[in-house]
N, C-alpha and C positions, 0 to 999 in steps of 0.2 A: 338613591334616587330622590328628590325633593317631591312635597306634595303638588306641585304644578306639572310636573312630570308624569308621575303618576297619574293626575289625574286626567290627562291629555291621554296617556292610554288606557285606560280606563272606558273613557268615551269613545275612544278608536274601536276598543273590542265590542262597545255596544253597538254602535255603529254597523260592525262587521255581522252580529246576530240579526239586527233588523235588515240588513239588505239580503241575508239570505232567506229571511223569513218569508219576505214580501215579493221575493221572485218567485211570479207563478206564471202559468201558460196554459192556454185554452186554444185547442186546436178541432176545427170542424170542416166537414165536406158541405157544399151546398151547389148540387147538379153540377156535380164534376171538377167544382173548384175549393183549393183549400184556403181558408182562413184560419189565420192565426192572432192570436192576440197576446201581447207578451207585456207582463207588468213586472219594474225594475224600481230600485230605489229613485234613480234620478230620469226614468223617463219610461213612457207608454209607449207601444209599437203594437199598429194595426199593418198587417202582411197579407196580401192574396196572391197567390200561386206564386210565394218566393219573392214578391216585388213589395218593399217598405212602400205603402200608399200613405201613412200620417203617421206622425210623431209627435208625443209631448216632452221635450226636456224642460228638467227642473233645473234650475239655479243653484238651489239650496235645500237644506231639510225644511227651511221655514216656509216652502209653497207647500208642503203638505197640510197648511192649515186650511187650505181649500180642499175638501176631502176627494172631490170627483173632478175627474177629468172626462173628456170627449173625445171622439176621434171618429172619422169617417172618411169612405174612400168611394170608388165607384166601380163595380163588379158588370164585365161586360161578359154575357153569355154568348152561346155559338149561335143562337138566333138573330142577334144583333141589337137584343134589347139592353137597355144599359139600366141597372138598379143600385141604389145607395144602402152600402153597409155602413151602418152607424153604432158606436160602443159607447156605454157609459161605465166607467171604471172606478172605484176608488170605496171610501171606507175608513174609519178608524177600527171598531172592533174586529169587524169583519170585511174581506174584500171581498166588494160585490161586483161581476161582470153581466152586462145585459148585450147581447149582440143580435142587433136586428137587420135585415134587407128589407129594404122600404119599411113597411110596420109590422112585418110579420117576426116575432121573436123564436129566434134560432137555439139562443143558449140564453140560460138565465142562471147562474151559479153564485152561490157564496160560501166562501171560505172563512173559517174563524184563524184571524190570526193570534196563535199561542204564546209565541217567543218563549219556547221552553228551552234551557240553558244546555241541554243535551242534544239539541235537534240541530242538524246541519253540521256535526262536525263528527270526526272521527273518533269512534271509540277506543279507549286506551288497552282495556284487557283483550279483545281479539287482535288487536296491533302486536302487541306481547306475544300472545298466545302464537299466532302466524311465524314470528320470528323462531319461537322455540321447535315450533313442529317443523319448519325447513331446515334451520340449521343446528337445531340443538343446544342452540346458544343466543345470547344476546349479541346482534352484529352492529347493530344501531341503538345506542342508549339515546338516542332524541325523542321525545313524546310528541304525541300529535297536538298538544296543548301549548308548544313552544312558543308559537307565535302571539298567544296570548300572554305569556307571562314576561317576555325577553324583547327589547326592541335595539336599537342603535345607543340607546342612554342606559340599557341594563343588561349588561353581556349575560351569556348564558353563563351557567353555573354547571359544574360536574354534578351527575347524576348522584344524589342523597348530600349534596352538601348544604342543600338549602334550608333544611331542617338543623344545621349548626349555625346558622346565621342568621336566623329568626330573631327579630327583636325583643322577645320574650317576655312582652307586657300584656298579661291578660285583659281580655275585655270582660268589663263587669257584667255578671249573670249570663255572660256567654253561655257556657255548659248547661245550666237551667233551662234556658230558650231553647239551644239545641236539643236537649233530652225531652223538652215539652213538644216541641215540632216531629220529634221522631216516634213520640206516642202516640200522637195523632195520626201519623202514618200506618203505624200497626194499626190502630184501631180502624181503619179507613184508608184503605190504601188506594187512592186515586192520583190522577194528574195533578190535581190542585195540593195536594198532602207531600207528594212525592216532591214537587216542584218548591213547596216551603222548605221542604228539609235541604234539600241539594243548593238551595239559594243560601241557606245560613251556612253550611258546610264549607261553601267556598269564599266565604267571609273572612275566615280566619286560617291559620295554619296549624295544624292538628299537633305539631310539635310545643306549639305554646299553651295546648290546655289538656293534651292527650293523659297525663296522670289523672288531674280531676275527672276526668270524663269517664275513665275506666272505672275509677271508685264510685264515682254515684251511678254509673250504668249497671254495676253490680250491685248495687243497694236497691235498687229500680224493679227488680223482679218480675222482668218483661216476658212475654212468652215466648219460649225459644224459638218453637216453628215458625211463628212469624216474624220473629226477628231473622234469622235465617232467610226467610223468604225475602223480607224488602232488604236485608244486605246484599243478598244475590242480586236483586233487582238493579239495585243502585251500580253495584258491580257491573253487570252487564252494561248498562246505559253510560257508566261515569265516561265523561269527556276532560274532566278536570282531574289532576293527579291528586289533589287533598280529596275527593269524592272516592278516591280508590282507596287512599291510606284510612279514611272512616270507616269505611267497608270493612274492608281486611280488620280492623280493630273490634269491630264490632262481633264479625264471626269470632273472634279469637275469645271474645267474653262467652262464648257458648261452645258447647261440646262438637268442634268442627273436624272432626275424625276423617267423615267421609269425604271433606273438602281440601284432604291434605294435598293431591295432586295437583288442583287450581293452585293452592297458596303457592306450591313451592315453584311452579311455572312463574308467578308474580314475582317470588323471591329471587329470582335471577336476575330481575334487574334493580339496579342497585338504589334507585329511587326508592322501593318499597321493601329491600330487605330488613329493616329494624322492624318494622310492621308485622311482616311474615313471621319473624322471629318469635314475637309477641304472641302471635295467634298459634303456632305450632307448640311452644311451649306451655302456652296457657289452656289451650283447648284439644289437645292431642294427646295418643299414648305414645311412650317411645320415643319422643319427640328430637332425642340427641341424635338416634340413627339419620334424621333427616336433615337435620342442622349439620352432621357431618358432610351430608352429600352436597348440602347447599355451599357451606363455606369453600369447597374445592373449585365452584362454580363464577364467583364474583371476585373481583379484583380493584376495587377500591375502597368507596365509603363503605358500600354493602359488605365487603371483607371486615372492615375494621368492625362493625357490628358484629357479624358472623362468629370471630375470633373470639369476640369477648363474651358471645353466648354459647360457645361450644365446650362442652364437660371432656376434659381429656382422660376418657374411660379405657383406652385400649393402647397397648406400645404402638400399634399402626398411627393413633391419632396422636400421641405422642411425637413420633419421628417424623410425622407430616409438621407439627407444629415448628419444629427444632429445624427442618431442612426447607419446607418452602410457605411455613404460616407467615414468617417475618415479610416476604419479598411482595409488593403491593406497587400499585399504581400510584398511590398517594401516601406519601410520607412513610416510610418503613419506621419511623421512629413511633409512631403510632400503635404499633403491631409488638414492638421489641420485648416489653415486659411482660404482656400479658403472654406472650409465646416461651419465653423464657421460664417464668413460673410454672403454667400448666404441662409446658413440655418437660420441664423437669431438666433443665441444661446442665444445672450441676452433678446430677446422677448419671446423664449422658457422657458428659466429658471425663467423668471420674474410671472408664474403662480404661483399661491398658492399651487396647487400639480401636480408633474409628474409622470410619469411614471418610472417604474425600469429600462425598455428598453434605455429611455431618459436620467436617470442618468449615466447609463453606457456608452451609447455614447458621452455624456459629458464630463465626466472623461477622455475617451480616446484623446477626441479633446484638454482638458486641459494639461492632460501630453504631447503631443505631441508641444503645444504651448510654454510649458515649457522649452523642449528641447533645449539645445547648439546647436542641429547639424541641425537647421533649419534657413531657409532663413529670412521668415517673421515668427514671433513668436508672444509671448506675449505682448513683448515691443512695437509691430507695431500694437495690435489689440487695437481699439479706445474705446471698451466696457470692456478692462481687469478686471477693480476695481468691476463692478457690475456682470459680469459673476462669478468671484471668490467668490465674496459674497454670490450670490444666491444659488451657488451650494454647497457650506458650509451648507447653510441654509437646503437644502433639504437632505444633509447628515444625518440629524438627525433622517431622517424615513428611509434610505436603506443602512446605513454603518455600516454593519455587518459581513463581513468577509474581509480577507487581501488584496483582490483583489478591496472591496469597499473602504478601507482604503488607498491604495496606492496613489491615485490621492492626498487626503489631506495631505499626509507627502510631495508629491512634491510642493504642494502650501505653506507649512509651510516653507519647505526650500529655496522656491522664496523669501517668506517675510523676512526671516533673513538673506538675502544677505549683501556684506558690504555694510558700511552707503554711501561709495563715489559712489556706484551703485545708491542707492536710492535717491541719492541727484539730479541725472540725472533723475531719473523717474519722481521726484517733480518737475522739470523743464518743463518735456513734459505733461504727462497726469496725473499722479496719484495726490491725494490731500492726507496730512499726516494724516486727520482724517481717510480715506477710507482705509488706511492701518490698522491704530489700531483699526479699526472696525472690518475688516477680521481676523486679529490675535487673538482679543478677543472672537471672534465665534469660531475659530478654535481649541483654545485652549484645552476645555474640551474633545477633542474628541485625541488631543496628550496625554493628562495626564492618559486617561485611562490604568490601567495596565495589561488588558487582551491582546494588541496586542505585546509586548515582550513573551508573555507566547503560542501565537499563532504561532508567529516567531519559536520559537525552535522547536513546533511539526511540523512545516510543513518541516523545514530543517531536520529534523531525517528520512522524509519519502521521499523526492524527491529533484530534482535539481530544485530550485525555485529561479529565478533571483530576481524576486520582494520582496521576503521572506528576500533574503539577504539583499537587501539595507535597508530595513525596521531594517534588525537586526543593519547594520551598522549606521543608524539615532539613535538607540536607545543605540550604542556605545558596543554592545554585540560582544563579540571575539568568531566567528563561521568561522574562517579563516581557520583552521586546518580540520572541516568538508570540507571546499572547497577543499583542498588538497588532503584529503582523498577520493573525490570523481574524483578530475583529475587521480589520479591511475588508476580509472576503465573506465574513458573516457577522455583522453589524447587530444581529438581536440573538446572538447565542448567549444564553442567559447564562450557561457555565462558565464562559468563558468571564464573564462580569464578578460571578461570585468568587472566582479564584484571585482576580486581581484585587476585589473587596476585601479578601482574606489576607493580603499581605500585610495588611495594617501600616503601609508605606504611603506616608501622604502624600510625596511627590506622584507616585502611581496614581494614588486615588483623584488627584487633581488632574492629571493627564487623562484619567476614564470620565472623568464629570465633563472636560473639554470636549472630547470624542463624542460624547452622547449628547451632548449641545450640538453639535455640528451635523450629526448624522441622524438624529430622533427628530419626528415631526410633533415636536414638542407642543402644538396648538390641537392637533389632530391625532393622539396617539394609537396605533395599531394594537391589538391583545398582545404581539410580540414584544412591541416598544414597551407596551405598560408591565411586562413580567420582568423585562429587564432593568427598567428603571427601577422597579420596586428593588430588585439586587442590591441597586447603587444608593438608593435613599435609607434605606432601613440600616445601612452600615456608615452613616454620615455624623451619627449622634456626636463623637468626640472629634470632630471635624470643622470646628465652628467657621462660618464663611465658604466652606468648600462647596459648590455647587446649587449655589443658590437659584440659579434660572431653571433646574431640574425639582428643586422644592418647589417652586412657583406652579410649573408645569404638573407637579402631584397632584398638589392641591386643587389646580383647575380643573382636573380629571375627572370621569366618572367612576373610577373607582375606588370603592369605600376605605379598601386594603391602602393603597398608595398614600388617600388623603392622611388615614391614621399615621401611617409612616411619617410623613412630612409635617404633621401635625407636631407630632411627638418631638421629630428632631428641632422644631422651633421653641418647642418649650424647654429644650435643654441648652438652646444658645441664648445669647443676651438680648434684651428685647428691641436692640436697633434694627435685627432682620426682622422682625416679625410687625414691627412697626411703620415700614416700609409702605406707601401710599397703598401700591400694587397688590401687596400681600395682603395688608389689612381688610381692602373689599373683599377679597376671595375668601379670607377667614370669616368675615361678617356673614358670607352668604352660607356658607357652611354651618353658622352658628343657627341660620333663621330655619335652613331647609331639610339638615339632613335629619333622619328618621333613627341613627345610630346615636344612642344615649352616650357613650363613651367621647366619640366625636364632635358631640355638641359640646360637651363639659370641658374639652380639650380647647376647642376654638373659643369658650367664653374667656378661658383662664388667661388665653393668650392675648384678648382684647382688653384683659383688666390690668396686663401688666403696665 
C-alpha cells in the first residue's frame, strides 16, 4: 500500500473514532413529555415525543470550527399552552448540552471528550475467550480490529502472516521511548499514561522491535507486580492486536505461571501463538507440556511457530511430529525439516515394520523436503539417503493407491536430476552406491503399468493435481482435460499450477490467453490474484509470453504479484519493461511501495 492510500485509511480510522466518541444523547421528561437531544458527527437532533422537531446538518468536518449549534422546538402541554424548547450544544474539549423550556433550565450537562484509543471498540481478549469457552477452539480467526487494518486496497492476511511481512525497518529510538512511557505508566497508572503507552504501541509492529524490547526490558528491572498489573490492564482493554502482542510479551518477561490458562487461550489464535510461546517458555515452569497441548490446537502460521518451539521429549511427541506434525493449512514445506529432525524420521523408518499412519506421514514429510519451495530441504537433511531407502522399503507393503505412489514418483524425479546437481550432492553427503541402491529399489514401482491406468481413471472423475503430475511423469497427454476443467472452474489455482509445471511453451501461451480472456485484469478478485500469481511466477523463461498478465500484476494491489512481475521483467530484455504503459506503472511502484526489495527492483528496471 502506498503512502497516499495508507494516509487515507488512517484518516478514515480517526474519523471513525471521533464519530463514536461524539455520539451522545440526553433524554428527559418534562411534565409527561419526552425530550431527546442527540449529538452526532454530522448532525444534531431535537426530538419531542418521538417527533424530530429540529435538526442541524453539517456538510463537512470543517463546519465544527463553529463549536456550538442551537436547536429549538415547540412543546404543547395538555392544558393547551405552548412552550419553547431551546438547546445549546457543542464544545471542543467538553461536549456541553443546555436544554431550556422557555427560560427554565431543565438540563445542563458537560461531558469530557477523551478520544481514548480503546473506547467504542470490541475488546480482543474477551472476543477470543468467548470463542474458546463456547467451541473449545477458534472458529473465526478474524479479529475485531480487522476494519482498522484492512480495506479494499489492502486485502486481509491470514492470521499470523503479518509478522512475516513487516518492513523490518526499526524506528529510531522507538524502544527507548516506549519503555520510558511504560515506566511512567507503572509509576502512575492513569488514563493519561496508559493512553500514551497504548498510542505508542500501535505506532509500530512488535515484530520489528521485539528482540530489542525484550533485552532492554529485562535490563530495566521493573517492579514485577506493577508490570503484571499494567500488562493485564492492557490485555483487558486492548482493541488492537499489537497491544495484545505487547502485553503477552511483557507478561512473558515476568514469572507468569499463574496466567498460564489465559496465555494458552490466547495462543490458540494464530496471530498470537508466537508471543504466547515466548511467554510460556520464558516465564513458566514445565512449559513444554503447554506447548505440546498448544501445537495440537493450531493449524497455520501458529503451528509453524509451535512446532519450532516444541521439544520432542517423549515417544508420543515424536510419533505425532512424524504422522501429523507436517500437515498444515500453510505450506507443509515450512514444517518438514523440523518434523523430520525432531521426530527422528530416520530412526522410525529403520524399524522392520511400520504403521500405515507412519508411512503416510513420512510420505508427506518427504514430499515437502523434496520441494523446491523450501528453505531447508532434502539437501540439508543429514539422513536423506537412509530415509529415502527405508521409505521405498516400506512401500512394498503400503503402496496401493495414487496417493501412496506419489512420494515414490517425487523420489524418482529427485534421483534423476541433472548430473551437475548430483556431483554437488556426492561432494556433500551422498555416496554413489546410496543413489544406485535407492534407484534399483524404486524401479519396480515405477515400471508397474497400473499407475498410468489409475491416472487416466482419476482424471476422468475429478480435479486431482497429483494425478496430473503423475500423468506428466509418464508423459501422458492430458492437457486438454485440464483446459476443459478450466472452462468450468476458471479460478482453480491448482489447474494453473499443473499446466505451468508442464514447461511446455505452447500450453503456457494457451493458459495465458485463457487468463487474459477470463480474468478481470483491471480489478482482480482474490481468487484471480492467486491464480494469476501461479502463472506469472512461472514466466521467467518465456520471454514475451503473457505480457498483459505481467502488466495486470504490476497494477494490482498485491505486493507478491508485483514482486513476481518485476522479477520476470528484470530477466526479460529491456524492450518489454520500456513500453510506455508498463514504464508508468513501474515508476509508480518505485515511488509508492513500502517494500524495499520491490522498490529496488523497480528502480533497476527504470535504469535499464
